[in-house]
N, C-alpha and C positions, 0 to 999 in steps of 0.2 A: 650142272654150278659146282662149287662145292668146295677143295681142297685150294689151301692158297699162300703161296707163300711167300715171307719177308728176302729179300736173297741180297747180300752184303760180301763188300770184297770182292777184289777185283777177282778176275779168272778167264775162263775158258767158256764154253760156249754148258759143256760137259756139266762142269762145275756147276754153274749155275743151277744147272735142271738138278742138279742130286743135292742145291738148298732151294728149289723150291718143295720136291719132296719131305726134306727132312726138317721139316718147316716152314709145320700150315701154320695159315691163320684164321681168324674166325671169317664165312662175310653170313650175308644176308640172308642167307638159305639159315643159319645155326638160332634163327629167331624166329619162332613161330608165331602166327599171325597172332595169333589168340594170347600172346603175353608182349604185347604191343596198345593194345587196344587201353586206350587211354593216358597212351606215357610219350612225354617229352622229347620224340628223339631228335637229333644236331645233324645234321645233315650237311658231311663239305662240297660243294659242287663246282665245275672251274668252270660259270660261266661269264666267261674272262671273250664275248663273242667281239667282235667286227660290230662297229653299229657310224653309220653315214653323217652328214652333217646334224640333222633332221634326228638324231638321237634317236634315230629305230633297224632295230637288227638286220643283219643285211647274211649274215649267218650262221644259223641254229643248227649245226648238229651238235655242239660238243650237248646239245639244251639238251633234243630230240633223245642223243644216249643214255642222259639220263632218268627220262619220262618209263621204265620200267623198277626204276627201286622210288622214286615215290610212288608210283601207281601201287605196290605192293603195301609202302606204310597210309595213305590211306585207306585200303578195302584194307586192312585191319588194324581201321579207326584208329591209328598211330597221330600226333599231333605231330608235323614235321614244321622242323626251322632250320632254314637252307642260309647255312653262309658260304658265299663266292665272293674273290675276287673281280678285279676290273683295272685294267689299265695299270699307269703306272702316277696314280698322282701322290705320290711321295710322302705322305701315310699324312697326308688333310685333303678336307672335302673340298670334291670339283666335280661340278655341277655335271658337265659337262661328260660323268665318268661315274655317273651312278645307274646304280639296277634298277631302278624305276619301270624304266621301258622295255627291259628281260623279267620283270615280274608278267608282265601285263602279254609279252609273247608267249609263257610261258601258260598262262591262266589263258590259252587261245590254243593249243594243244593239247593240254588236262580239262577245260571245257567245263568247267567249273572256278568260281572268285580262288586269287592268288594273292595274299596278303603282303604287302612292301608294310616296312620299317624305314624311314630312313635314318633312324640309329642303333647303332651295331651290338651297343653294349649300352648300360644306363636306366638309370626309371624307364625311358619312353619306350625303349627295348620288352623291359619285362612285363610291362604292361599294359605290351603286343600279345606274347608269348601267352598271361595269363586271361588273356580274352580269348586267347586261342578256342572250337571245340575239338570233337572226335573226327578224323580225317579231314580235318583240314589244313594249310595248308601256310604258311609266311616265311619269305626271303627280308632274311634284313642285310642294312644296306653295305656299299664295301666294304672287306673284313681291310685295306687301302687304307682307305683312309682314317686307322686305327692303325698310329705307326708303332706300336706295341705288335702286332703280328710281325710282322717283317724279323720284331727282338726273338720271338718264340716266348713272348710273354707271360711268366706263370700263374701270375694273377689273372694279366685280360683271359685267359684262358678257361683259370678256372669261374672267371666271371656269364664267360658263355652255358654255361654247363652249373648254371647255380639255379637255374627254373627246376631242377628236379632229377634232371638230364640222369639214364642211368644206362643208353645208351648213343652211343656215335657212331655213326655208318660215312665212312670215307671215300668218295661216289670219284672223286676229281685225279684222274689219272694223272692230267696236267700240271700236277702239283705235286704230285706227293714225292720228286727229285726234291724239294726243298723242306729243311725244319724251322715252321713258322706255326703260329701261334695253333691256326685255322685249323692247321691239318697237322703237326706232328701234339706240340702243346695241348692243344682240345683234347684228344688219345688219352695223352698220358694220365691229363689229372680225369677224365673218366674213370679210367681205372685202378688209379688211387681210391677213388670214391665205392670201389668196389663193382661198378659196371663194366660190361665189356667194348672195346674198340671196331670194330665189322668192316669188312670190302663190302658197297652195296655192287650192284649186277655188273655197272662199267670197269669199275675200277678190279672188280675178278677177272671179267672176259678180257682186257686190254692182260694181267698180267699172263696168261691163260695163256693168248694166243699165241707172247710173244716165248713164250719158255716151250711151249708142243714145240714153237718151230725151230727154235734152238737147240733142242734134246735130242734130235734125231733130224738134221736136214737133207731130206733127200735129194741128190744130186742125180745133175750139178744146179753146184749153189754160188748165185749170184750175187752180188750186193754192188745198187749203184750211190755213189755216193759223191751229193752234188753240195750247192750251195757257197756261198761263198770269202767263208773262211777254213781253212786245216787248226785253227787249233783247238774249236771245240769241234772238232771229229777224228783226234790223233785218238784217244783210247776207243771209240768205239772202230778203229779201222784196227788198231792192234789189237783187241779184241777177236775179231772178224776173220783176221789174217788166214789162222792153224784151218779154219773148219774149210773158209771158200772155195769155187771150184775156178772162179774170174772177180774180180774191184771195178769195175767202171767209176773212175775222176770227171767229171764235166761241174758246172759252173765255174765262177771267181777263181775256184779254189784249185781253180785247175791253172792256174798262171801262174800260179805259184812254184808248181811242178814245171812249168814249159820255162820259168827263168836259173828251173835246179837245174836245168840240161845245160844255160846258158845261153836260150833264148830270147831275143827284142821282143816284149808284151806290149810294146806302144805305150797310155798312156794307160793302160787295165790295171784294174785292181790287184798287189799283190800285197804279200802276210815278206814282208824284208825279212824280220825276222826269226821268219819259220823256211827261210829254203833248207839250211842245213836238216833242218827235219823232215822237209823234200826227203830230200836226197835219200835217209835214211832209209824212210817207210818204203823209195821205189827198191831202194835194194834185202833189204828184209821181204820183199811183195815178190822178189821179181818178174818170173812172166804171169803171172798171177796179175798184177797191172796194167789195167788197159788205156790209158792216155785219147785224150782228142786226135784225129790227125790233122782234120782242121775247123775253123772257129770262124765265124762271122762277127766281120767289126764295121762300126763307122767311125763317121769322126764325137755320139756324141751319144749317148743312151738316151735319148730322147722319144719321143711317139710318134712322131712321122720324118726319122732321118732316112736319107739312100742306107743299106747296108752289102755290104762284098764279103764270098770266100774270100780267107787265106789260111794256106799251107802254114804250121804251128809255128814255124821254122818265120815261118816271112811277114809278121805283122808290122806294118809297118811306124813311120813315128807318129805321134798325133794321134793314132787310131786306138778302141778302146772293144776293146771283148766282151760282145752282148752274149755270144748262145754261141754251142755245139754245133759246125759244118752239118753242111747234107750228107757226104763222107761219114761224117763218125755216126753219125742220127743211123746209120743205117746201118752198120759195122759196130753196131750197140743193140742194132733192134734185135739182127741173128743172135746177137752176144743171151737174150735175154729170149730170143722167144726157143732157143735151145733151153733152155731150165728148167729146169722143175721146183727150186725154190728161187727167192725173188726177194732181198730185204731192200726195198729206195729208199733211200734219205737225203733228202735236197736236188732241189729245181740243177735245171745244165744250163739254165739260162735265165736275163731279168722277162722270164714269163708271161709277168702282168703287161706288158711292151708288148705289141702287135706285131712290134718289126724282129723281137728275137722270145718268139714263142714256137717257134716248132717244132727246135731240136729238145724240149719238156715235153711237150705234148705227143712226138713221135715215140718217148720214150715211155710216157705214158703209154697208151696208145700199144704200143710195144708190149704192156707189163699186163695191159687186162688181155691184150689177146692169148700172155700163157695162163695166166685164171680162166680162160672159160678153157683151156685142156687142161682144163685138173691139176696144173702147180700152183705152189702155197706160195702169194706175194704179198707180203707185209707190207706197205705206207706205211711210214714212219708220222704222221704229222706235221700240223708245220705246215709250214709250203709249196710239201710232199705232196702235200693230203688237197689243198687246194688248188693249185695245180692239174691234179686230176677230178676235181671239179669240174673244172673248167672248160679239160680235156669233152670231158663228160661221157668220162667213163668210175667216175667212184663207187657205183652201181654195182661194176663187175669182178671189183679187187678183193679176194679174200677176207681179207684185216686191214682198214685204214686206221689210224689210232687217231687217239682224241691229246693224243700231247706229244711234243716235238722235243722239244727239249729234255724232259720224262723217255721219251723213247730210246733218246741217243743213249741216257743217262743208264739202263736197264741192259740196252745192246753194249754195252761198255764196262758191268760186271761189277760198278761202282755200287755203294749202298742208297736203299729208299728210304730212306728217315720218316717218313709220314707209313710208306707202308706197314717199316720193324715197328711201327709202333702201337701194333695193333692187338690186339689178342690174340695170346697162342689157341689152338686147341683143343 
Protein backbone atom coordinates (compact mmCIF):
# COMPACT_ATOMS: atom_id res chain seq x y z
CA UNK A 1 0.00 0.00 0.00
CA UNK A 2 1.46 3.47 0.53
CA UNK A 3 0.76 6.46 -1.66
CA UNK A 4 -2.78 7.62 -2.27
CA UNK A 5 -3.86 10.69 -4.17
CA UNK A 6 -6.69 13.19 -4.18
CA UNK A 7 -7.51 13.76 -7.82
CA UNK A 8 -9.63 16.77 -8.69
CA UNK A 9 -10.80 18.40 -11.87
CA UNK A 10 -11.74 16.94 -15.23
CA UNK A 11 -9.04 15.67 -17.56
CA UNK A 12 -7.64 12.75 -19.48
CA UNK A 13 -6.66 9.47 -17.92
CA UNK A 14 -2.97 10.32 -18.05
CA UNK A 15 -3.53 13.67 -16.39
CA UNK A 16 -5.49 11.85 -13.68
CA UNK A 17 -2.53 9.49 -13.18
CA UNK A 18 -0.14 12.44 -12.87
CA UNK A 19 -2.34 13.91 -10.15
CA UNK A 20 -2.21 10.59 -8.31
CA UNK A 21 1.57 10.65 -8.08
CA UNK A 22 1.76 14.36 -7.29
CA UNK A 23 -0.94 14.83 -4.61
CA UNK A 24 -0.15 12.04 -2.18
CA UNK A 25 -2.41 11.56 0.83
CA UNK A 26 -1.81 9.73 4.09
CA UNK A 27 -3.11 6.21 4.54
CA UNK A 28 -3.59 3.94 7.53
CA UNK A 29 -0.18 2.48 6.78
CA UNK A 30 1.27 5.82 7.92
CA UNK A 31 -0.14 5.11 11.40
CA UNK A 32 2.11 2.59 13.21
CA UNK A 33 0.21 0.27 15.58
CA UNK A 34 2.11 1.57 18.63
CA UNK A 35 0.61 5.05 18.06
CA UNK A 36 -2.97 3.74 18.08
CA UNK A 37 -3.23 2.00 21.44
CA UNK A 38 -6.12 3.35 23.55
CA UNK A 39 -6.88 5.99 20.90
CA UNK A 40 -10.46 6.72 19.81
CA UNK A 41 -10.39 6.42 16.02
CA UNK A 42 -13.46 7.46 14.01
CA UNK A 43 -13.83 5.33 10.88
CA UNK A 44 -16.21 6.20 8.04
CA UNK A 45 -17.32 2.97 6.38
CA UNK A 46 -19.91 2.37 3.69
CA UNK A 47 -22.38 -0.11 5.14
CA UNK A 48 -25.17 0.91 2.80
CA UNK A 49 -26.03 -2.77 2.43
CA UNK A 50 -29.22 -4.24 0.96
CA UNK A 51 -31.58 -5.61 3.61
CA UNK A 52 -34.51 -7.98 3.12
CA UNK A 53 -37.97 -7.47 4.63
CA UNK A 54 -36.83 -9.11 7.85
CA UNK A 55 -33.98 -6.60 8.18
CA UNK A 56 -31.30 -9.17 7.36
CA UNK A 57 -28.23 -8.26 5.29
CA UNK A 58 -28.55 -9.67 1.76
CA UNK A 59 -25.14 -8.69 0.34
CA UNK A 60 -22.23 -8.14 2.76
CA UNK A 61 -19.53 -7.37 0.15
CA UNK A 62 -18.88 -3.81 1.29
CA UNK A 63 -18.71 -4.90 4.91
CA UNK A 64 -16.22 -7.67 4.20
CA UNK A 65 -13.95 -5.25 2.33
CA UNK A 66 -13.61 -3.08 5.47
CA UNK A 67 -12.42 -5.93 7.70
CA UNK A 68 -8.67 -5.37 7.12
CA UNK A 69 -8.95 -1.77 8.30
CA UNK A 70 -11.03 -2.63 11.37
CA UNK A 71 -8.81 -5.58 12.30
CA UNK A 72 -5.69 -3.43 12.00
CA UNK A 73 -7.15 -0.92 14.46
CA UNK A 74 -8.42 -3.59 16.85
CA UNK A 75 -5.11 -5.45 16.91
CA UNK A 76 -3.34 -2.15 17.61
CA UNK A 77 -5.57 -1.62 20.65
CA UNK A 78 -7.50 1.34 19.25
CA UNK A 79 -11.15 2.08 20.00
CA UNK A 80 -12.81 1.97 16.58
CA UNK A 81 -15.96 4.11 16.31
CA UNK A 82 -17.72 3.40 13.00
CA UNK A 83 -19.91 5.83 11.05
CA UNK A 84 -22.05 4.83 8.08
CA UNK A 85 -25.18 5.72 6.20
CA UNK A 86 -27.90 3.32 5.05
CA UNK A 87 -30.58 4.05 2.51
CA UNK A 88 -32.36 7.36 2.10
CA UNK A 89 -34.27 8.10 5.32
CA UNK A 90 -34.52 11.79 4.48
CA UNK A 91 -32.73 13.14 7.53
CA UNK A 92 -34.97 11.52 10.13
CA UNK A 93 -35.00 8.19 12.01
CA UNK A 94 -36.51 5.22 10.20
CA UNK A 95 -36.48 1.87 12.08
CA UNK A 96 -36.40 0.00 8.76
CA UNK A 97 -33.04 1.63 7.97
CA UNK A 98 -31.33 1.12 11.30
CA UNK A 99 -27.74 -0.13 11.24
CA UNK A 100 -28.39 -2.52 14.15
CA UNK A 101 -28.59 -5.64 11.91
CA UNK A 102 -25.35 -4.56 10.24
CA UNK A 103 -23.62 -4.51 13.62
CA UNK A 104 -24.71 -8.12 14.11
CA UNK A 105 -23.35 -9.12 10.70
CA UNK A 106 -20.03 -7.38 11.40
CA UNK A 107 -19.81 -9.24 14.71
CA UNK A 108 -20.18 -12.56 12.87
CA UNK A 109 -17.21 -11.79 10.64
CA UNK A 110 -14.96 -10.37 13.33
CA UNK A 111 -15.68 -13.14 15.80
CA UNK A 112 -15.96 -10.81 18.79
CA UNK A 113 -18.61 -8.38 20.11
CA UNK A 114 -19.46 -5.21 18.20
CA UNK A 115 -21.22 -2.52 20.18
CA UNK A 116 -24.14 -0.60 18.71
CA UNK A 117 -25.43 2.80 19.75
CA UNK A 118 -28.92 3.82 18.58
CA UNK A 119 -27.78 7.44 18.39
CA UNK A 120 -25.20 9.08 16.12
CA UNK A 121 -24.51 12.13 18.26
CA UNK A 122 -25.50 13.44 21.69
CA UNK A 123 -25.05 12.27 25.25
CA UNK A 124 -25.90 8.61 24.59
CA UNK A 125 -23.30 8.38 21.84
CA UNK A 126 -20.74 10.18 24.02
CA UNK A 127 -21.31 7.77 26.89
CA UNK A 128 -21.09 4.75 24.59
CA UNK A 129 -17.69 5.88 23.29
CA UNK A 130 -16.42 6.78 26.75
CA UNK A 131 -17.29 3.27 27.93
CA UNK A 132 -15.18 1.57 25.26
CA UNK A 133 -12.07 -0.42 26.10
CA UNK A 134 -8.96 -0.84 23.96
CA UNK A 135 -9.54 -3.06 20.93
CA UNK A 136 -13.32 -2.64 20.93
CA UNK A 137 -15.58 -1.69 18.01
CA UNK A 138 -18.69 0.49 18.21
CA UNK A 139 -21.10 1.21 15.35
CA UNK A 140 -23.14 4.39 15.71
CA UNK A 141 -26.59 4.75 14.19
CA UNK A 142 -27.26 5.75 10.55
CA UNK A 143 -25.68 9.13 9.81
CA UNK A 144 -28.53 9.96 7.44
CA UNK A 145 -30.94 9.99 10.34
CA UNK A 146 -29.29 13.38 10.95
CA UNK A 147 -30.06 16.09 8.35
CA UNK A 148 -26.76 17.76 9.26
CA UNK A 149 -24.79 15.01 7.52
CA UNK A 150 -25.98 15.75 3.98
CA UNK A 151 -25.60 19.49 4.67
CA UNK A 152 -21.95 18.97 5.62
CA UNK A 153 -22.65 20.79 8.86
CA UNK A 154 -19.37 21.76 10.52
CA UNK A 155 -20.75 21.74 14.08
CA UNK A 156 -22.15 18.22 13.60
CA UNK A 157 -18.76 17.08 12.31
CA UNK A 158 -17.03 18.67 15.32
CA UNK A 159 -19.35 16.73 17.64
CA UNK A 160 -18.43 13.46 15.94
CA UNK A 161 -14.80 13.95 16.99
CA UNK A 162 -15.50 15.42 20.42
CA UNK A 163 -14.42 12.10 21.97
CA UNK A 164 -10.84 13.35 21.79
CA UNK A 165 -10.33 11.86 18.36
CA UNK A 166 -7.03 12.69 16.67
CA UNK A 167 -7.40 10.23 13.81
CA UNK A 168 -10.12 9.86 11.21
CA UNK A 169 -10.00 6.94 8.78
CA UNK A 170 -12.08 7.10 5.63
CA UNK A 171 -12.74 3.62 4.25
CA UNK A 172 -15.99 4.46 2.44
CA UNK A 173 -15.09 4.62 -1.23
CA UNK A 174 -18.77 4.51 -2.16
CA UNK A 175 -19.30 7.89 -0.45
CA UNK A 176 -16.09 9.82 -1.14
CA UNK A 177 -17.63 11.73 -4.05
CA UNK A 178 -20.08 13.36 -1.62
CA UNK A 179 -19.18 16.41 0.44
CA UNK A 180 -21.04 15.25 3.55
CA UNK A 181 -20.24 15.91 7.20
CA UNK A 182 -19.41 12.26 7.86
CA UNK A 183 -17.01 12.10 4.89
CA UNK A 184 -15.47 15.50 4.25
CA UNK A 185 -16.58 17.45 7.33
CA UNK A 186 -15.10 15.09 9.92
CA UNK A 187 -11.83 14.97 7.98
CA UNK A 188 -11.66 18.76 7.99
CA UNK A 189 -12.51 18.90 11.70
CA UNK A 190 -9.80 16.43 12.69
CA UNK A 191 -7.16 18.28 10.70
CA UNK A 192 -8.19 21.60 12.26
CA UNK A 193 -7.56 20.04 15.66
CA UNK A 194 -4.05 18.99 14.65
CA UNK A 195 -4.95 15.38 13.93
CA UNK A 196 -4.80 13.32 10.76
CA UNK A 197 -7.43 12.17 8.28
CA UNK A 198 -6.20 9.12 6.38
CA UNK A 199 -7.42 6.57 3.86
CA UNK A 200 -8.26 3.08 5.06
CA UNK A 201 -7.05 0.00 3.23
CA UNK A 202 -10.25 -0.37 1.18
CA UNK A 203 -10.20 3.23 -0.02
CA UNK A 204 -6.51 3.06 -0.87
CA UNK A 205 -7.00 -0.14 -2.88
CA UNK A 206 -9.92 1.36 -4.80
CA UNK A 207 -8.03 4.51 -5.76
CA UNK A 208 -4.87 2.59 -6.59
CA UNK A 209 -6.66 -0.01 -8.74
CA UNK A 210 -8.46 2.61 -10.79
CA UNK A 211 -5.41 4.88 -11.01
CA UNK A 212 -2.99 2.16 -12.03
CA UNK A 213 -5.38 0.87 -14.67
CA UNK A 214 -5.94 4.29 -16.19
CA UNK A 215 -2.32 5.44 -15.99
CA UNK A 216 -1.12 3.15 -18.76
CA UNK A 217 -3.85 0.76 -19.92
CA UNK A 218 -2.75 -2.20 -21.99
CA UNK A 219 -4.43 -2.31 -25.39
CA UNK A 220 -6.86 -3.24 -26.76
CA UNK A 221 -8.70 -1.17 -24.14
CA UNK A 222 -12.46 -1.81 -24.08
CA UNK A 223 -15.09 0.00 -22.01
CA UNK A 224 -18.61 -1.36 -21.52
CA UNK A 225 -21.22 1.20 -20.50
CA UNK A 226 -24.77 0.18 -19.64
CA UNK A 227 -27.54 1.06 -17.26
CA UNK A 228 -30.60 3.21 -17.69
CA UNK A 229 -29.41 6.74 -18.42
CA UNK A 230 -26.89 8.60 -20.53
CA UNK A 231 -27.15 11.62 -18.25
CA UNK A 232 -25.02 10.15 -15.45
CA UNK A 233 -22.52 8.56 -17.85
CA UNK A 234 -21.71 11.48 -20.18
CA UNK A 235 -18.62 12.61 -18.28
CA UNK A 236 -17.12 9.13 -18.05
CA UNK A 237 -17.75 8.43 -21.75
CA UNK A 238 -16.06 11.67 -22.76
CA UNK A 239 -13.15 11.06 -20.36
CA UNK A 240 -12.53 7.52 -21.59
CA UNK A 241 -12.99 8.07 -25.33
CA UNK A 242 -9.46 9.34 -26.04
CA UNK A 243 -7.93 6.22 -24.50
CA UNK A 244 -10.27 3.36 -25.43
CA UNK A 245 -10.19 1.27 -28.58
CA UNK A 246 -13.85 0.26 -28.32
CA UNK A 247 -16.81 1.60 -26.36
CA UNK A 248 -19.72 -0.84 -26.06
CA UNK A 249 -23.13 0.63 -25.22
CA UNK A 250 -25.94 -1.47 -23.73
CA UNK A 251 -28.78 -1.23 -21.28
CA UNK A 252 -31.69 1.18 -21.54
CA UNK A 253 -29.30 4.04 -22.32
CA UNK A 254 -28.80 2.43 -25.75
CA UNK A 255 -32.44 3.27 -26.52
CA UNK A 256 -31.60 6.96 -26.57
CA UNK A 257 -28.85 6.27 -29.10
CA UNK A 258 -31.36 4.27 -31.19
CA UNK A 259 -33.73 7.25 -31.12
CA UNK A 260 -30.85 9.49 -32.18
CA UNK A 261 -30.53 7.24 -35.27
CA UNK A 262 -34.23 7.79 -35.94
CA UNK A 263 -35.23 4.24 -35.01
CA UNK A 264 -38.48 3.39 -33.23
CA UNK A 265 -38.08 1.95 -29.71
CA UNK A 266 -41.72 1.15 -28.91
CA UNK A 267 -42.60 1.94 -25.29
CA UNK A 268 -39.00 1.61 -24.10
CA UNK A 269 -37.32 4.02 -21.72
CA UNK A 270 -35.75 6.95 -23.56
CA UNK A 271 -34.18 10.19 -22.31
CA UNK A 272 -35.82 12.51 -24.83
CA UNK A 273 -33.77 15.48 -23.62
CA UNK A 274 -30.53 13.58 -24.27
CA UNK A 275 -31.07 12.59 -27.89
CA UNK A 276 -28.87 15.43 -29.14
CA UNK A 277 -26.25 14.38 -26.59
CA UNK A 278 -26.33 10.86 -28.00
CA UNK A 279 -25.80 12.23 -31.51
CA UNK A 280 -22.86 14.31 -30.30
CA UNK A 281 -21.28 11.32 -28.54
CA UNK A 282 -21.67 9.17 -31.66
CA UNK A 283 -19.99 11.84 -33.78
CA UNK A 284 -17.24 12.22 -31.21
CA UNK A 285 -16.62 8.47 -30.88
CA UNK A 286 -16.88 7.50 -34.52
CA UNK A 287 -16.01 3.86 -35.15
CA UNK A 288 -15.02 3.38 -31.50
CA UNK A 289 -18.66 3.31 -30.39
CA UNK A 290 -20.45 -0.01 -30.81
CA UNK A 291 -24.23 -0.17 -30.33
CA UNK A 292 -26.36 -3.33 -30.08
CA UNK A 293 -27.44 -4.84 -33.38
CA UNK A 294 -30.41 -6.69 -31.90
CA UNK A 295 -32.46 -6.50 -28.69
CA UNK A 296 -34.78 -8.60 -26.57
CA UNK A 297 -38.30 -7.16 -26.46
CA UNK A 298 -41.52 -7.97 -24.62
CA UNK A 299 -44.97 -6.44 -24.02
CA UNK A 300 -43.86 -5.61 -20.48
CA UNK A 301 -40.78 -5.82 -18.28
CA UNK A 302 -41.95 -8.52 -15.88
CA UNK A 303 -40.59 -11.79 -14.56
CA UNK A 304 -43.02 -14.10 -16.41
CA UNK A 305 -43.27 -12.48 -19.83
CA UNK A 306 -42.50 -14.08 -23.20
CA UNK A 307 -39.75 -12.33 -25.16
CA UNK A 308 -38.72 -12.08 -28.77
CA UNK A 309 -35.62 -10.92 -30.62
CA UNK A 310 -35.85 -7.80 -32.76
CA UNK A 311 -33.38 -5.91 -34.90
CA UNK A 312 -32.59 -2.55 -33.31
CA UNK A 313 -34.38 -0.67 -36.08
CA UNK A 314 -37.43 -2.94 -36.07
CA UNK A 315 -38.87 -2.67 -32.56
CA UNK A 316 -42.64 -2.84 -32.69
CA UNK A 317 -45.15 -0.50 -31.10
CA UNK A 318 -46.10 -1.26 -27.49
CA UNK A 319 -42.89 -3.30 -27.11
CA UNK A 320 -40.32 -2.75 -24.36
CA UNK A 321 -36.60 -3.35 -24.85
CA UNK A 322 -35.33 -5.32 -21.84
CA UNK A 323 -31.93 -6.69 -22.90
CA UNK A 324 -29.42 -6.90 -25.71
CA UNK A 325 -30.10 -9.68 -28.20
CA UNK A 326 -28.09 -12.87 -28.86
CA UNK A 327 -26.18 -11.47 -31.87
CA UNK A 328 -25.14 -8.45 -29.82
CA UNK A 329 -24.12 -10.64 -26.90
CA UNK A 330 -21.93 -12.66 -29.26
CA UNK A 331 -20.47 -9.49 -30.80
CA UNK A 332 -19.74 -7.92 -27.39
CA UNK A 333 -18.26 -11.19 -26.12
CA UNK A 334 -15.85 -11.31 -29.07
CA UNK A 335 -14.70 -7.74 -28.49
CA UNK A 336 -14.25 -8.25 -24.74
CA UNK A 337 -12.47 -11.56 -25.36
CA UNK A 338 -9.77 -9.80 -27.36
CA UNK A 339 -9.19 -7.01 -24.84
CA UNK A 340 -6.26 -6.54 -22.48
CA UNK A 341 -7.98 -3.88 -20.37
CA UNK A 342 -11.72 -3.79 -19.66
CA UNK A 343 -13.77 -1.32 -17.63
CA UNK A 344 -17.40 -2.28 -17.18
CA UNK A 345 -20.05 0.02 -15.72
CA UNK A 346 -23.73 -0.82 -16.00
CA UNK A 347 -25.77 -3.91 -16.98
CA UNK A 348 -26.91 -4.73 -20.50
CA UNK A 349 -30.54 -5.16 -19.47
CA UNK A 350 -32.93 -5.75 -16.60
CA UNK A 351 -30.84 -8.65 -15.33
CA UNK A 352 -32.77 -8.86 -12.06
CA UNK A 353 -35.60 -10.51 -14.03
CA UNK A 354 -34.97 -13.95 -15.54
CA UNK A 355 -36.21 -13.18 -19.08
CA UNK A 356 -33.76 -10.29 -19.43
CA UNK A 357 -30.57 -11.49 -17.79
CA UNK A 358 -28.80 -13.43 -20.55
CA UNK A 359 -27.10 -10.45 -22.20
CA UNK A 360 -25.63 -9.13 -18.96
CA UNK A 361 -24.54 -12.61 -17.88
CA UNK A 362 -22.84 -13.26 -21.23
CA UNK A 363 -20.87 -10.03 -20.89
CA UNK A 364 -19.98 -10.89 -17.28
CA UNK A 365 -18.70 -14.32 -18.30
CA UNK A 366 -16.71 -12.82 -21.16
CA UNK A 367 -15.13 -10.30 -18.79
CA UNK A 368 -14.21 -13.07 -16.36
CA UNK A 369 -12.71 -15.23 -19.11
CA UNK A 370 -10.65 -12.28 -20.28
CA UNK A 371 -9.40 -11.73 -16.73
CA UNK A 372 -8.53 -15.44 -16.56
CA UNK A 373 -6.23 -14.87 -19.55
CA UNK A 374 -4.35 -12.13 -17.70
CA UNK A 375 -6.24 -9.04 -18.81
CA UNK A 376 -7.08 -6.29 -16.32
CA UNK A 377 -10.84 -6.15 -15.75
CA UNK A 378 -12.39 -3.47 -13.55
CA UNK A 379 -16.09 -3.67 -12.64
CA UNK A 380 -17.46 -0.35 -11.44
CA UNK A 381 -19.58 -1.41 -8.50
CA UNK A 382 -23.34 -0.95 -8.16
CA UNK A 383 -25.49 -2.99 -10.55
CA UNK A 384 -22.42 -4.18 -12.46
CA UNK A 385 -20.97 -5.73 -9.32
CA UNK A 386 -24.35 -7.27 -8.48
CA UNK A 387 -24.50 -8.72 -11.98
CA UNK A 388 -21.03 -10.23 -11.63
CA UNK A 389 -22.16 -11.83 -8.37
CA UNK A 390 -25.40 -13.12 -9.91
CA UNK A 391 -23.49 -14.54 -12.89
CA UNK A 392 -21.15 -16.38 -10.51
CA UNK A 393 -17.95 -14.76 -11.82
CA UNK A 394 -17.17 -12.05 -9.25
CA UNK A 395 -14.18 -13.94 -7.83
CA UNK A 396 -12.54 -14.04 -11.26
CA UNK A 397 -12.62 -10.28 -11.89
CA UNK A 398 -9.40 -8.31 -11.34
CA UNK A 399 -11.10 -5.64 -9.25
CA UNK A 400 -14.75 -5.11 -8.33
CA UNK A 401 -15.36 -1.65 -6.94
CA UNK A 402 -17.53 -1.06 -3.89
CA UNK A 403 -18.79 2.25 -5.27
CA UNK A 404 -20.75 2.50 -8.51
CA UNK A 405 -21.31 6.27 -8.52
CA UNK A 406 -17.94 6.96 -6.92
CA UNK A 407 -16.07 4.93 -9.54
CA UNK A 408 -17.90 6.83 -12.30
CA UNK A 409 -16.95 10.15 -10.72
CA UNK A 410 -13.35 9.03 -10.45
CA UNK A 411 -13.21 7.78 -14.03
CA UNK A 412 -14.78 11.05 -15.19
CA UNK A 413 -11.99 13.04 -13.58
CA UNK A 414 -14.34 14.86 -11.22
CA UNK A 415 -13.29 15.98 -7.77
CA UNK A 416 -13.66 13.53 -4.88
CA UNK A 417 -14.28 15.91 -1.93
CA UNK A 418 -13.70 13.36 0.83
CA UNK A 419 -10.41 12.25 -0.71
CA UNK A 420 -9.25 15.83 -1.17
CA UNK A 421 -9.97 16.42 2.55
CA UNK A 422 -7.47 13.77 3.69
CA UNK A 423 -4.14 14.80 5.20
CA UNK A 424 -1.28 15.36 2.80
CA UNK A 425 1.73 13.13 3.18
